[in-house]
C-alpha positions as CSV (number, residue, x, y, z in Angstrom):
1,M,-49.9,30.0,20.0
2,S,-47.9,28.3,18.5
3,T,-47.9,27.9,14.5
4,T,-44.4,25.9,12.7
5,T,-43.8,24.5,10.0
6,Y,-41.7,21.7,9.1
7,Q,-40.3,19.6,5.7
8,V,-41.4,16.0,5.8
9,S,-39.6,14.3,3.4
10,G,-41.4,10.7,1.9
11,M,-44.3,11.6,2.1
12,T,-47.0,10.4,-0.8
13,C,-51.0,10.1,-0.7
14,G,-53.5,10.9,1.8
15,H,-52.8,7.7,3.0
16,C,-49.0,9.1,4.2
17,E,-50.6,12.9,5.9
18,S,-52.9,11.1,7.8
19,S,-49.9,9.3,9.1
20,V,-48.3,12.4,10.0
21,R,-51.5,13.8,11.4
22,S,-51.9,11.6,14.2
23,E,-48.5,11.4,15.0
24,L,-48.5,14.6,15.8
25,S,-51.7,15.4,16.8
26,A,-50.4,13.0,19.7
27,L,-48.2,15.3,21.0
28,E,-49.0,17.4,24.5
29,G,-50.1,20.6,23.7
30,V,-51.0,20.4,19.7
31,S,-54.2,21.7,18.6
32,E,-54.4,20.9,15.1
33,V,-51.9,19.5,12.2
34,T,-52.4,20.2,8.5
35,A,-50.1,18.0,6.2
36,K,-49.3,18.2,2.3
37,A,-48.1,16.0,0.4
38,S,-47.1,17.8,-2.5
39,S,-45.3,20.0,-1.0
40,G,-43.8,17.8,2.0
41,L,-45.1,20.6,4.2
42,V,-46.3,20.0,7.2
43,T,-48.0,23.0,9.7
44,V,-48.7,22.2,13.5
45,V,-50.3,24.7,15.8
46,S,-49.3,24.7,19.6
47,E,-49.9,25.6,22.5
48,T,-46.9,26.6,23.0
49,P,-43.8,25.8,20.5
50,L,-42.3,22.5,19.7
51,D,-39.7,20.4,20.9
52,E,-38.2,20.0,17.6
53,E,-36.8,16.4,19.5
54,A,-40.7,15.0,19.8
55,V,-41.5,16.5,16.7
56,R,-39.1,13.8,15.1
57,A,-39.8,11.5,17.1
58,A,-43.5,11.8,16.1
59,V,-42.2,11.4,11.7
60,D,-40.3,8.7,12.2
61,E,-43.2,6.5,14.0
62,A,-45.1,7.4,11.3
63,G,-42.7,6.5,9.1
64,F,-41.5,9.6,7.6
65,E,-38.4,11.9,7.7
66,L,-38.4,15.4,9.6
67,V,-35.6,17.4,6.9
68,G,-36.7,20.4,9.7
69,P,-38.3,23.8,10.2
70,A,-39.9,25.5,7.1
71,A,-37.3,27.6,5.4
72,G,-39.2,31.1,4.7
């Protein structure tokens, strides 16, 4: 399993979190997504590491911007 945390800009509420979770959950191999609007952090658990461009496209589809992998 692979766990990666990303920084996403523009999330402000629970609906935003739900939209991001829905789009990322649709990616092949993803088993769990946690999104927190308060911090802008999205954690994705997947079978194998995800292609960042696929993650970026899913976040864009949800209406937000992937800043990149979270620092730390």
